[in-house]
C-alpha positions in Angstrom: -123.7 92.0 22.7 -120.7 89.3 22.9 -118.5 91.8 22.8 -120.0 93.7 25.1 -120.1 91.2 27.3 -115.7 90.3 26.5 -115.3 94.1 27.4 -117.3 94.5 30.2 -114.7 93.4 32.5 -112.6 95.5 31.0 -114.6 98.1 32.0 -114.6 97.3 35.3 -110.4 97.5 35.2 -111.1 101.0 33.7 -114.3 101.8 36.1 -112.4 100.9 39.9 -108.7 102.0 38.5 -110.7 106.0 39.3 -109.4 106.7 42.5 -105.5 106.2 40.6 -105.8 109.2 38.6 -108.6 111.2 39.7 -106.1 113.5 41.4 -104.0 113.7 38.5 -107.6 115.3 37.0 -108.3 117.8 39.4 -104.9 119.7 40.4 -103.6 122.1 38.2 -100.0 121.2 38.7 -97.9 119.0 41.6 -94.9 118.5 42.6 -93.2 115.8 41.8 -89.0 114.7 42.4 -88.6 114.6 38.5 -90.5 118.0 38.0 -89.4 118.2 34.2 -92.9 116.0 32.8 -94.4 119.0 31.5 -91.5 121.0 30.0 -90.0 117.7 28.4 -93.3 117.0 26.8 -93.4 120.8 25.3 -89.6 120.8 23.8 -90.4 117.2 22.4 -93.7 118.7 20.2 -91.6 121.7 19.5 -89.5 119.4 17.9 -91.7 117.0 15.7 -93.2 120.4 14.9 -89.7 120.9 13.6 -90.2 118.1 11.2 -87.7 115.8 13.7 -88.5 112.0 13.6 -87.1 110.3 15.3 -86.6 113.1 18.1 -83.1 113.2 19.1 -82.3 116.6 20.0 -84.3 119.9 22.0 -83.1 123.3 21.7 -84.7 125.2 25.2 -83.2 122.9 27.4 -79.4 122.8 28.1 -78.8 125.8 29.8 -80.2 127.1 26.6 -77.1 125.1 24.8 -79.9 122.1 23.5 -78.3 118.2 24.3 -80.2 114.6 22.9 -81.8 114.0 25.6 -84.2 111.6 23.3 -81.3 110.0 22.3 -80.7 108.8 25.4 -83.6 109.2 28.2 -86.4 107.0 26.2 -89.0 108.7 24.9 -91.7 107.1 24.1 -94.4 108.6 26.8 -92.9 111.8 25.6 -94.6 110.5 22.2 -97.6 110.2 23.6 -97.8 113.7 25.1 -96.1 115.5 22.1 -98.8 114.0 20.2 -101.3 114.9 22.4 -100.1 118.5 22.3 -100.2 118.4 18.6 -104.0 117.5 18.0 -104.8 120.3 20.5 -104.9 120.1 23.6 -101.9 122.6 25.5 -99.4 121.0 27.0 -100.1 121.2 30.6 -103.4 118.8 29.9 -101.6 116.6 26.9 -99.1 115.9 30.3 -102.0 114.8 32.5 -102.8 112.6 29.7 -99.8 110.9 29.2 -99.5 110.5 33.0 -103.1 108.9 33.0 -102.3 106.5 30.2 -99.9 105.4 31.9 -101.5 104.4 35.1 -104.3 103.2 33.1 -102.6 100.8 31.1 -101.2 98.8 33.6 -104.8 97.8 34.3 -105.6 97.2 31.1 -102.4 94.7 30.4 -102.8 92.8 33.6 -106.2 92.3 33.1 -105.7 90.2 29.8 -102.5 88.4 31.6 -104.5 87.9 34.5 -107.8 86.7 32.1 -105.7 84.2 30.6 -104.5 82.6 33.7 -107.4 82.8 36.6 -110.3 83.5 34.3 -112.3 86.8 34.1 -112.9 87.4 37.9 -109.0 86.3 38.9 -108.4 88.9 36.0 -110.2 91.8 37.4 -108.3 91.6 41.1 -104.9 90.8 39.4 -105.2 93.9 37.3 -106.6 95.7 40.3 -103.9 94.3 42.6 -101.5 95.8 39.9 -102.8 99.5 39.9 -103.3 100.3 43.4 -99.9 98.8 44.5 -98.2 101.6 46.7 -95.0 101.7 44.5 -96.9 102.4 41.2 -98.3 105.1 43.6 -94.6 106.5 44.8 -94.1 106.3 41.3 -96.7 108.9 39.5 -97.1 110.8 42.8 -94.0 110.9 44.6 -91.2 110.8 42.2 -93.3 111.7 38.9 -91.2 109.1 37.0 -93.5 108.7 34.3 -91.1 106.2 31.6 -90.9 103.8 34.5 -94.6 103.4 35.5 -95.2 102.9 31.9 -92.4 100.7 31.0 -94.4 99.0 34.1 -97.9 99.3 32.6 -96.4 97.4 29.5 -95.0 94.6 31.2 -97.8 92.1 32.0 -98.3 93.0 28.3 -94.6 90.6 27.3 -95.5 87.8 29.4 -99.4 87.6 28.1 -98.1 87.8 25.0 -95.8 84.5 25.8 -97.8 82.7 27.4 -100.5 82.8 23.9 -97.2 81.0 22.2 -96.5 78.6 24.6 -100.3 77.3 23.5 -99.8 77.5 20.2 -98.2 80.3 17.0 -99.4 82.9 16.1 -98.0 85.5 14.2 -100.6 88.2 16.2 -98.9 87.5 19.2 -95.7 87.7 18.2 -96.1 91.0 17.1 -97.6 91.3 20.2 -94.7 90.8 22.1 -92.2 92.2 20.1 -94.3 95.3 19.9 -94.7 95.1 24.6 -90.9 94.7 24.9 -89.6 97.4 22.0 -92.2 99.6 24.1 -90.4 99.0 27.7 -87.0 99.5 26.0 -88.3 102.7 24.6 -90.2 103.7 27.8 -87.0 103.0 30.7 -84.2 101.3 29.2 -83.1 100.3 32.7 -86.9 98.7 33.4 -85.6 96.5 30.4 -82.5 96.3 31.5 -83.8 94.5 34.6 -86.6 92.5 32.9 -84.1 90.4 31.2 -83.4 87.4 34.2 -86.9 87.2 34.7 -87.7 86.4 30.7 -84.1 84.2 31.3 -86.3 82.4 34.2 -89.4 82.5 32.3 -88.5 80.6 29.5 -86.6 78.1 31.2 -89.5 77.2 33.1 -91.7 77.0 30.4 -89.4 75.4 28.0 -90.6 72.2 29.4 -94.3 72.5 28.5 -93.6 73.9 24.4 -89.8 72.4 23.5 -90.1 75.1 20.4 -90.9 77.6 23.1 -87.3 79.2 23.2 -87.3 79.8 19.2 -90.9 81.5 19.7 -89.1 83.7 22.5 -86.2 84.1 20.2 -88.0 86.0 17.6 -90.1 87.8 19.9 -87.1 89.6 21.8 -85.2 89.7 18.7 -88.3 91.3 16.5 -88.4 94.1 19.9 -85.1 95.0 20.0 -85.0 95.6 16.0 -88.2 98.2 16.4 -86.1 99.7 18.9 -82.6 100.3 17.6 -83.6 103.8 16.4 -82.9 104.0 20.2 -80.4 101.5 21.8 -77.7 102.0 18.8 -77.0 105.7 20.0 -78.2 104.9 23.5 -75.3 102.5 23.5 -72.5 103.8 21.4 -73.5 107.5 21.9 -72.9 108.2 25.2 -69.1 108.6 25.7 -70.8 112.2 23.8 -72.4 113.0 27.3 -72.1 113.2 30.9 -74.4 110.1 31.5 -71.5 108.3 33.9 -71.9 111.8 36.7 -75.4 109.6 37.6 -73.0 106.8 38.9 -72.0 106.9 42.5 -72.7 109.9 44.8 -76.3 110.2 46.4 -77.0 107.3 43.7 -74.7 104.7 45.0 -76.8 101.8 45.2 -75.2 101.0 48.4 -76.5 103.4 50.3 -80.5 102.5 49.0 -81.2 98.9 49.8 -84.5 98.6 51.8 -84.7 97.1 55.2 -87.1 94.3 55.8 -89.5 96.0 58.4 -90.0 98.9 55.2 -91.7 96.3 53.3 -94.6 95.8 55.5 -95.0 99.6 56.8 -92.7 102.3 56.2 -93.4 106.8 56.6 -95.7 107.8 53.3 -93.7 111.1 52.8 -92.8 112.9 49.4 -89.3 113.1 50.2 -86.0 111.4 48.8 -84.6 108.1 49.6 -81.5 107.8 51.9 -79.2 105.3 53.2 -80.4 103.7 56.9 -84.4 102.7 57.7 -85.8 105.8 58.0 -86.3 107.2 54.3 -88.5 110.3 53.2 -90.6 108.1 50.9 -92.6 104.9 51.5 -91.0 101.3 49.8 -94.0 99.2 51.8 -95.5 96.6 49.8 -99.1 97.4 51.1 -100.2 95.0 53.8 -103.1 93.6 51.4 -101.2 92.7 48.4 -98.9 90.7 51.4 -101.7 88.5 53.3 -103.0 87.9 49.6 -99.9 86.2 48.8 -99.9 84.6 52.1 -103.1 83.3 51.7 -102.8 82.3 48.1 -99.4 79.9 49.8 -101.6 78.7 52.3 -104.2 77.6 49.4 -102.2 75.4 47.7 -100.6 74.0 49.8 -103.8 72.9 51.6 -104.9 71.6 48.5 -102.5 69.8 48.2 -102.4 68.3 51.1 -106.0 67.5 51.2 -106.4 65.1 48.0 -110.0 64.9 48.5 -111.0 68.3 47.4 -108.8 66.3 44.0 -107.2 69.9 43.4 -104.6 67.6 42.5 -105.6 66.4 38.9 -106.0 70.2 38.3 -103.2 71.2 38.6 -102.5 68.2 36.4 -104.9 70.1 33.4 -103.5 73.4 34.2 -99.8 72.7 34.0 -98.8 75.9 32.3 -100.9 78.4 35.1 -98.7 76.2 37.8 -95.7 76.8 35.6 -95.9 80.4 35.2 -97.0 80.1 39.5 -93.8 78.8 40.1 -92.0 81.6 37.8 -93.7 84.0 40.1 -93.0 82.5 43.1 -89.1 82.3 42.1 -89.1 86.3 40.8 -90.7 87.6 44.2 -88.0 85.7 45.8 -85.4 87.1 43.9 -87.1 90.5 43.7 -87.6 90.8 47.0 -83.7 89.6 47.4 -82.5 91.8 45.1 -84.2 94.9 47.6 -82.3 93.9 50.6 -78.8 94.7 51.2 -78.2 91.0 51.2 -77.7 91.4 47.6 -75.2 93.7 47.4 -72.5 90.9 46.3 -74.8 90.1 43.4 -75.1 94.2 42.5 -71.1 94.7 42.4 -70.6 91.4 40.8 -73.1 92.1 37.6 -71.5 94.8 35.3 -73.7 98.2 34.8 -75.9 97.2 37.8 -74.3 100.5 39.1 -76.4 102.4 36.3 -79.8 100.8 38.4 -78.9 103.9 41.4 -81.0 102.2 43.4 -82.8 98.6 44.2 -85.5 99.6 45.5 -86.6 100.0 41.7 -87.7 96.0 41.7 -89.9 97.1 44.0 -91.9 96.9 40.2 -91.3 93.3 39.9 -92.3 92.6 43.3 -95.9 94.1 42.7 -96.5 92.3 39.3 -95.1 89.1 40.7 -97.8 90.0 44.3 -100.8 90.5 41.7 -100.2 87.5 40.0 -101.0 85.6 43.2 -104.0 88.0 44.4 -105.7 86.8 41.3 -104.6 83.3 41.7 -105.9 83.6 45.2 -109.0 84.2 44.1 -109.0 81.6 41.2 -108.0 78.9 43.9 -111.0 80.2 46.3 -113.4 79.7 42.9 -112.3 76.3 42.7 -112.7 75.2 46.1 -116.2 76.4 46.5 -117.1 75.1 43.4 -116.4 71.7 45.4 -119.1 73.1 48.2 -122.7 74.5 48.8 -120.7 77.6 48.4 -120.6 78.4 44.7 -121.2 81.9 45.0 -119.2 83.0 47.8 -116.0 83.8 45.7 -117.9 87.2 44.1 -118.5 88.4 47.7 -115.1 87.2 48.6 -113.8 89.4 45.9 -116.0 92.5 46.0 -115.1 92.2 49.6 -111.0 92.4 48.7 -111.5 95.0 46.1 -113.2 97.5 48.5 -110.5 96.8 50.9 -108.1 97.0 48.2 -109.2 100.9 47.1 -109.9 101.9 50.8 -106.6 100.9 51.7 -104.0 102.1 49.2 -106.5 104.6 46.7 -105.6 107.0 49.3 -101.8 107.2 48.3 -102.4 107.9 44.9 -102.4 111.7 46.0 -99.9 114.2 45.5 -98.3 116.4 48.3 -99.6 119.6 47.3 -101.8 121.3 44.4 -99.6 123.9 42.5 -100.7 126.9 41.2 -99.3 127.9 38.0 -99.4 128.8 34.8 -98.4 127.3 31.7 -96.4 130.3 30.4 -94.4 130.2 33.1 -94.1 126.3 32.8 -92.5 126.8 29.3 -90.9 130.1 29.6 -87.1 130.6 28.4 -86.0 130.9 32.3 -87.7 127.8 33.3 -86.9 125.5 30.1 -83.1 126.8 29.9 -82.3 127.4 33.9 -84.7 125.6 36.4 -85.5 123.0 34.5 -82.3 122.4 33.0 -80.8 122.0 36.2 -82.7 119.0 37.2 -81.3 116.6 34.3 -78.2 117.8 32.4 -76.4 114.8 32.2 -76.8 114.5 28.7 -74.7 117.6 28.1 -71.0 117.0 26.7 -69.1 116.2 30.0 -66.4 118.8 29.5 -69.6 121.6 29.1 -69.0 124.0 31.9 -72.6 124.8 33.1 -73.7 128.5 33.7 -73.2 129.3 37.7 -76.9 131.4 36.9 -79.5 132.2 34.8 -78.0 135.7 33.6 -74.9 133.3 32.2 -77.6 131.9 29.8 -77.0 133.6 26.3 -80.0 135.0 24.8 -79.3 134.2 20.7 -77.1 131.1 19.6 -74.0 133.5 18.3 -72.0 135.5 20.7 -71.0 139.2 19.4 -68.0 141.2 20.8 -66.5 144.3 19.8 -64.9 142.0 16.6 -68.5 140.1 15.5 -71.3 141.5 14.7 -74.5 139.6 13.8 -76.8 141.0 11.2 -79.8 138.6 10.6 -80.2 134.7 13.0 -82.8 132.5 12.6 -83.2 128.8 14.2 -85.1 126.4 15.0 -84.5 123.0 16.7 -82.1 121.6 14.3 -81.1 124.7 12.2 -79.2 127.8 12.7 -79.1 130.4 9.7 -77.3 133.2 10.2 -74.9 136.7 8.7 -72.4 138.0 10.3 -70.1 140.8 10.1 -66.4 140.4 10.8 -64.0 143.3 11.9 -61.3 141.4 12.1 -60.4 137.6 11.7 -62.0 136.0 15.0 -63.2 132.8 16.1 -66.9 132.8 16.3 -68.8 131.1 18.9 -71.8 129.1 18.8 -74.1 128.9 21.9 -74.8 125.2 20.9 -73.6 122.6 22.6 -71.2 120.5 21.6 -72.3 116.9 19.6 -71.0 115.1 16.2 -74.4 115.8 14.7 -73.8 118.7 14.5 -72.2 120.2 10.7 -71.4 123.9 9.4 -70.9 125.6 6.6 -69.1 129.2 6.0 -70.6 130.8 2.9 -71.8 128.0 1.8 -68.4 125.9 2.1 -68.2 123.1 4.9 -66.1 123.7 8.0 -64.8 122.2 11.1 -66.5 122.8 14.1 -64.4 123.0 17.4 -65.6 122.3 20.8 -65.6 124.8 23.3 -65.8 124.7 27.5 -69.4 126.2 26.4 -70.9 125.1 22.7 -69.2 125.3 19.6 -66.8 127.8 17.6 -65.8 128.4 14.1 -62.5 130.3 12.5 -64.0 133.4 10.3 -62.6 135.8 8.6 -62.8 139.3 8.4 -66.2 140.8 6.5 -69.7 139.7 5.7 -70.3 136.0 5.9 -73.5 133.5 6.1 -73.1 130.6 8.5 -75.6 127.5 8.9 -75.3 124.7 10.9 -77.7 121.6 10.7 -78.5 118.6 13.1 -78.1 116.2 11.1 -78.0 112.3 12.2 -74.8 110.5 12.8 -74.1 107.0 11.0 -75.1 104.7 14.4 -78.3 106.8 14.5 -78.7 106.2 10.2 -78.1 102.5 10.9 -80.6 102.1 14.1 -83.3 103.8 11.8 -82.9 101.6 9.2 -82.5 98.6 11.8 -85.7 99.7 12.8 -87.5 100.2 9.3 -86.9 96.9 8.3 -88.0 95.4 11.6 -91.4 97.4 11.3 -91.5 96.1 7.4 -91.0 92.5 8.7 -93.8 92.8 11.0 -96.1 94.7 8.2 -95.3 91.9 5.9 -96.4 88.9 8.6 -99.5 90.8 9.5 -100.5 90.6 5.6 -99.1 86.8 5.2 -101.2 86.2 8.6 -104.5 87.7 7.3 -104.0 86.4 3.5 -103.2 82.7 4.9 -106.4 82.9 7.6 -108.8 84.0 5.0 -107.6 80.8 2.2 -108.4 78.7 5.4 -111.7 80.0 5.4 
């Protein structure tokens, strides 16, 4: 009975989040900006079926030449979607489940944080304001930024664990925080980069409460980085083999994507893109109820300090952690809004690598986070005010009214532009994978790669035949190629596989050099019948990343075992 009572608020949050995910269920398929989600889940599942883990290379994208997308593009959400495929769901439903989980986890984690700060009722309010943030709807139904809203969903869990550690050390919360931080990195590496100043601010403020907190925070950070090293190291040190620098500038120059102040209050809800100026094809509004609730929280807080007869000053002293977090949230909210507006251009230009963030309005993730914190605080403060009067039960009525207004106003935003009736077969067809989807995201191809101009230029097999080369046998999967060739004269054998240092080749079981070409690779092959074998193996930096991640995973496991034994002995 006690467990049911403790889980009831979470059940309420999940139930009331229904309107944020209902349209994912009912639509066959819907267009979003990043219209590659089903295809990425499909190729991730295929790579896992071929025995690859961690998945780095996929064979069907990259114009059919393959490329190491998951070496650089944060893979966590696609591991989830691919796992759903492997357990029996079709790839479209698996993709929907991936999106649904990503949306719902925001409410679950924010409830945990909100409950820690403001109690159960305040936690519910914070969770629902977080779920029904307009920018959350933009990410899910307009942009299709799955990795970004997965990171958004894990964000509260980081601060939940850190808050718990301020009170007292517990290995459990170190592990939760480390996995949450690692999960953000593996969901959206740019989000993790943006999170850095907020973490530093949090530590600076809360270290005054617990001087040892900086060591606990460092342990969470180091373990989180260690767990995700298998992804971080290649993403940092092997980018030079790709065309990722092409993402900087052009239509994605951050100078063209600052938000005008009036757009934060009201802006056109559309399914287009972001452009220079104040008339964009997508919305950047914060939500009127979010803004009014935040303003109301400031008013209540200020009035409580003025009218000391309510004895709220004493409550501030007793709840120093809460008010330290509120101070952090206030500074974080102001900073986030500034970073969205063009007054922050000098900051963007001064800090290295900021250009890779591309869009200043990504900071709306953090604006939504802090406004959800203030919404929970608003209810918590009202509750304590009403306890001083005869209106003790009025808090519930206010909360219900706010929830109804929130879902009525923002629930309708969680709707796709249009449903598209398309078969799974068409979604993952060779043409869709190697041409339509590949054109959307090809930045991880080699920088020297010459893109095909039409689908007809995409090769059928992994080895090109010509008048001197005949392919007698060819068999391949994601990370292997085995072939037998007959060559009339000494020739360069063209391999239709994008160049990457992970590939190694063998001719008649003897290792040979692979030469990078404008499209694919080549080997020199003499006259006669020969066997050709290619294998995709991990590079030294990838192996190092794997080793570090496994080491930290072992440390976490040992820590859990030690903590459990210690807990039993204390009983």
